[in-house]
C-alpha positions in Angstrom: -30.3 -58.4 40.7 -27.8 -59.7 38.7 -29.3 -58.1 35.8 -29.1 -54.7 37.9 -25.6 -55.1 38.4 -24.6 -55.5 34.9 -26.5 -52.3 33.6 -24.7 -49.9 36.9 -21.4 -51.7 36.0 -22.2 -50.8 32.2 -22.7 -47.1 32.8 -19.6 -47.2 35.3 -17.4 -48.2 32.4 -19.3 -45.7 30.1 -18.5 -42.7 32.0 -15.2 -43.5 32.9 -14.5 -43.7 28.8 -17.0 -40.8 28.0 -14.1 -38.8 31.1 -11.0 -40.3 29.5 -12.4 -39.3 25.8 -12.8 -35.6 27.2 -9.4 -36.0 28.9 -7.9 -36.7 25.8 -9.1 -34.2 23.5 -8.1 -31.3 26.3 -4.4 -33.3 25.5 -4.7 -33.0 22.2 -6.4 -28.9 22.3 -3.0 -28.5 24.9 -0.5 -30.0 22.2 -2.1 -28.4 19.3 -1.4 -24.7 21.4 1.2 -25.4 22.1 2.6 -25.9 18.9 1.2 -23.0 17.2 2.9 -21.0 19.9 6.1 -22.3 18.4 5.2 -21.4 15.2 4.6 -18.3 15.3 7.5 -17.4 17.6 9.9 -19.7 15.7 8.8 -20.7 12.5 7.1 -17.5 10.7 8.8 -14.9 12.8 10.3 -13.1 9.4 7.7 -12.9 7.1 4.1 -13.5 9.3 4.7 -10.4 11.0 3.9 -8.5 8.0 0.1 -10.3 8.5 0.3 -10.5 12.3 1.2 -6.8 13.3 4.2 -4.7 13.3 3.0 -3.4 16.8 4.5 -6.9 18.3 7.2 -7.3 16.4 8.5 -3.3 18.0 7.8 -4.1 21.8 8.8 -7.3 21.5 12.8 -6.3 19.8 12.5 -8.5 17.0 14.8 -7.4 13.8 13.1 -6.2 10.9 16.6 -6.3 8.9 16.0 -9.5 7.6 12.8 -9.7 6.9 11.2 -9.4 3.6 9.9 -6.2 2.9 12.7 -4.8 5.0 13.0 -2.0 3.0 17.0 -2.0 2.1 17.5 1.7 1.5 17.0 1.9 5.4 19.0 -0.5 6.6 22.1 2.0 7.4 19.4 4.1 9.1 18.6 1.5 11.9 22.0 0.2 12.6 23.0 3.6 14.2 23.6 3.0 17.2 21.1 3.9 19.6 21.2 7.2 22.0 20.9 6.9 25.7 19.6 9.0 27.8 22.3 10.7 30.1 23.1 9.5 33.3 20.0 6.9 33.5 21.1 4.6 31.4 17.7 4.1 29.5 16.6 3.7 26.0 16.4 7.5 24.6 12.6 6.5 22.7 10.2 4.5 24.0 9.2 1.5 21.9 5.8 2.8 20.5 8.6 5.8 18.6 11.0 3.6 17.6 7.3 1.1 16.2 6.0 4.3 14.3 9.8 4.4 12.9 10.2 0.8 11.7 7.0 0.5 9.8 7.0 4.0 8.3 10.0 2.2 6.3 9.0 -0.6 5.2 8.3 -1.0 1.9 4.5 -3.3 2.0 4.1 0.6 4.0 5.8 2.2 1.3 4.1 0.6 -1.1 0.4 1.1 0.7 1.4 4.3 1.2 1.6 5.2 -2.8 -1.4 3.0 -3.8 -3.5 5.6 -0.9 -2.1 8.3 -2.2 -2.8 7.9 -5.9 -6.0 6.3 -5.1 -6.8 9.4 -3.5 -5.0 11.8 -6.3 -6.8 13.5 -9.4 -4.4 13.3 -11.3 -1.3 10.8 -12.1 1.5 11.1 -9.4 5.1 10.0 -10.6 5.5 6.5 -10.9 7.1 4.6 -7.9 9.6 3.0 -9.7 12.5 1.2 -7.7 9.2 0.3 -4.8 7.5 -1.2 -7.7 10.5 -3.4 -7.9 11.4 -4.0 -5.1 8.5 -5.3 -4.4 8.5 -7.5 -7.3 11.5 -8.9 -6.2 10.3 -9.8 -2.9 6.9 -12.0 -4.2 8.9 -14.0 -6.2 11.2 -14.7 -3.4 7.7 -15.6 -1.3 6.0 -17.2 -3.9 9.2 -20.0 -4.2 9.2 -19.9 -0.3 5.4 -21.2 -0.8 6.1 -23.8 -3.6 9.3 -25.0 -2.0 6.7 -25.3 1.5 4.0 -27.0 -0.1 6.7 -29.4 -1.7 8.2 -30.4 1.5 5.1 -31.1 3.0 5.2 -28.2 5.5 2.8 -27.2 7.9 -0.5 -26.4 6.5 -0.6 -23.6 8.8 2.8 -22.7 8.1 2.3 -22.1 4.7 -1.2 -20.4 4.8 -0.2 -17.9 6.8 2.8 -17.6 4.0 0.1 -17.2 1.1 -1.0 -14.9 3.0 0.9 -12.2 3.0 1.7 -13.1 -0.4 -1.9 -12.8 -1.6 -2.1 -9.3 0.7 1.4 -7.8 -0.6 0.1 -9.2 -4.5 -2.9 -7.4 -4.2 -1.4 -3.4 -3.1 1.2 -4.2 -6.6 -1.5 -5.0 -8.6 -4.1 -2.0 -7.0 -1.4 0.2 -7.5 -1.0 -0.2 -11.1 -4.5 -1.0 -11.6 -5.5 2.3 -10.5 -2.5 4.1 -12.3 -3.7 2.3 -15.6 -7.6 3.7 -14.8 -6.2 7.3 -15.1 -4.2 7.1 -18.0 -6.8 5.2 -19.8 -9.2 8.0 -19.2 -6.9 11.6 -19.6 -4.2 10.0 -22.2 -4.5 12.7 -24.5 -4.0 15.0 -21.3 -0.9 13.0 -20.4 0.7 12.7 -23.5 1.3 16.0 -24.2 2.0 17.4 -21.0 5.7 17.2 -20.7 5.5 16.3 -16.7 2.2 13.9 -17.1 4.6 11.9 -19.1 7.6 12.3 -17.4 5.6 10.6 -14.6 5.4 7.3 -16.2 7.0 3.7 -16.2 8.0 2.3 -19.9 5.3 0.4 -19.7 3.1 3.1 -19.7 4.7 4.9 -21.6 4.4 2.0 -24.4 0.8 1.4 -23.5 -0.8 4.8 -24.4 1.1 5.2 -27.2 0.0 1.9 -28.9 -3.8 3.0 -27.0 -3.5 6.9 -28.8 -2.8 5.1 -32.3 -5.5 1.8 -31.7 -7.9 5.1 -30.9 -7.2 7.3 -33.1 -7.6 4.2 -36.3 -10.7 4.2 -35.1 -11.9 7.7 -34.5 -10.3 8.5 -38.2 -11.9 4.9 -39.9 -15.7 5.2 -38.4 -16.8 9.0 -37.7 -13.7 11.5 -38.6 -13.3 10.6 -41.9 -17.3 10.9 -42.8 -17.1 14.5 -41.4 -15.8 18.3 -43.0 -12.4 18.9 -43.5 -12.5 21.5 -40.1 -14.3 19.1 -37.9 -11.6 16.4 -38.6 -9.1 16.9 -36.0 -9.5 13.9 -32.9 -8.5 17.2 -30.2 -11.0 20.4 -31.1 -14.7 21.0 -32.1 -13.3 22.1 -34.7 -10.4 23.7 -36.9 -11.1 27.9 -34.9 -11.3 26.8 -31.7 -7.6 27.3 -30.3 -7.4 24.8 -27.2 -7.8 21.3 -27.2 -11.4 21.9 -25.9 -12.5 17.8 -26.6 -9.2 16.4 -24.6 -10.8 15.6 -20.7 -8.6 16.7 -18.1 -7.8 16.1 -14.4 -10.7 17.9 -12.0 -7.5 19.2 -9.5 -9.7 22.1 -7.7 -11.4 18.7 -6.1 -11.5 18.5 -2.3 -9.0 15.8 -0.5 -8.4 14.5 2.7 -5.1 15.0 3.6 -2.4 14.1 6.4 0.7 16.2 7.4 3.7 14.6 7.9 6.4 17.7 7.3 5.2 21.0 8.2 4.1 23.0 4.8 5.4 25.3 3.2 2.2 28.7 3.2 0.0 28.3 0.5 -2.4 30.6 -0.9 -6.1 29.1 -0.2 -7.1 30.8 -3.4 -4.4 28.5 -6.4 -5.4 31.6 -8.8 -2.5 33.6 -7.0 0.4 33.3 -7.4 2.3 35.9 -5.5 4.9 35.3 -2.6 3.3 38.6 -0.4 0.4 37.8 1.6 -2.2 40.3 2.7 -3.4 38.8 5.9 -3.1 35.5 7.7 -6.5 34.8 5.8 -5.0 34.4 2.8 -2.6 31.7 2.9 -2.9 28.5 5.4 0.1 26.2 6.1 -0.3 22.7 7.7 2.4 21.5 10.4 3.1 17.6 11.0 -0.5 15.8 12.6 -3.0 18.0 11.0 -5.4 16.2 9.4 -7.6 18.1 6.7 -9.8 18.3 3.7 -8.2 20.7 1.5 -8.4 21.7 -2.2 -5.7 19.5 -3.9 -3.7 22.0 -6.3 -2.6 24.3 -3.6 -1.0 21.2 -2.1 -0.3 19.1 -5.1 3.4 20.1 -4.9 3.3 18.9 -1.3 2.6 15.7 -2.3 4.8 15.1 -4.0 7.4 15.8 -2.4 6.1 13.4 0.5 6.3 16.3 3.1 1.6 15.2 2.8 0.2 11.6 2.6 -3.7 11.6 1.5 -6.2 9.1 2.5 
């Protein structure tokens, strides 16, 4: 009988210990959740907003002017007082409208847009010099911030969130520059002999294309061209009697692209060979309005893309 009571008492003690351990785990989990909420609301309000989503910032009314990715050229635009509806005292714009305006002016969104356009365009586009400089400065600042946090023993979660935002920014910048280098390598002779294309390059890209052309010309001359007849030694033409540079690959401007319209375009001929400004009938031309998402031939709308009226998807 005593042995039975001992086993019963031992079982109750085990149950109590098991219950206590569960309560302890729940308490630790609750503290962790509270700590996580404090982290998101206080310590990572600026940089991690880009990773967690800008929509939360817009709806909550957070100020992005201290954000690392805030476009400082747009500071004056966002600092203007918001007009109030007459007599009602309500805001004249909704939080969603404010969000759309806000996110479209951040450097990270502008860099993402430039990368998409460059990737989808068959030809090389003007280099976004000011944007790339700002992006490099912000990336350097973020790298210093991550290093300081790691050295000071900051919360690993905070460091990982900053590192995620840093990795995303570096990916966008590297991808943008890599796409441009791929086009330069593919169409280097076409770009270099075309003043319009050459003016779209950065100084570093110009140095790169000069070096590439010099190395390729030297290599081809030593290995192939010097052993051919005199009339066939031109690197750009098939023979001396060719009137054009028929050995130079050029971008296919008649390819089809998916375009999203931001601002109304001017009426354009669907037939890119027609240059007249007089339209015979409505079927001769096409005009995009804001919100349109169309599959179009690139060549007629190339100027609209460069002017920022449309984006490629």
